C-alpha positions, 0 to 999 in steps of 0.5 A, a space after each residue: 545512499 548508504 543503508 542507514 540513510 535509506 532506512 531513515 526515510 520516513 515517506 517514500 512514493 508508491 510506485 507500483 501496487 499489487 492486489 491480492 485476494 486469498 481464499 480462507 477455506 469452504 464458507 469463509 470469507 477471503 482476505 485482500 491484501 496490497 503490495 506497495 512497491 516504494 521508490 521503485 523497489 527500494 522497499 516494500 510495505 503490506 497492507 491488509 484491509 478488511 473487505 469493506 476498507 479494500 473497496 475504498 482503497 480501490 476507489 482512492 487508487 483509482 482517483 488519486 494522482 500519487 501515493 505515499 507511504 509512511 514507514 515510520 507510522 505506517 500510514 498511506 497518504 493520498 494526493 491530487 484525489 479527484 
């Protein structure tokens, strides 16, 4: 597959997920981020949800069967939720 073909792929499967929390200073709320590894490392995406949205995403990640990332619209697609 050429790099042009890879860059034109609009939907990629999330094959791994890394969660991160970083401190923002004394008395300040921290920030969450999720690094989405797409198609076994072919591409990566980073999302930075609010604390409330991060809670919902964690529940969805635990309940879902598979996940996909729309690289053009930057939308997370969830499949097989219990």
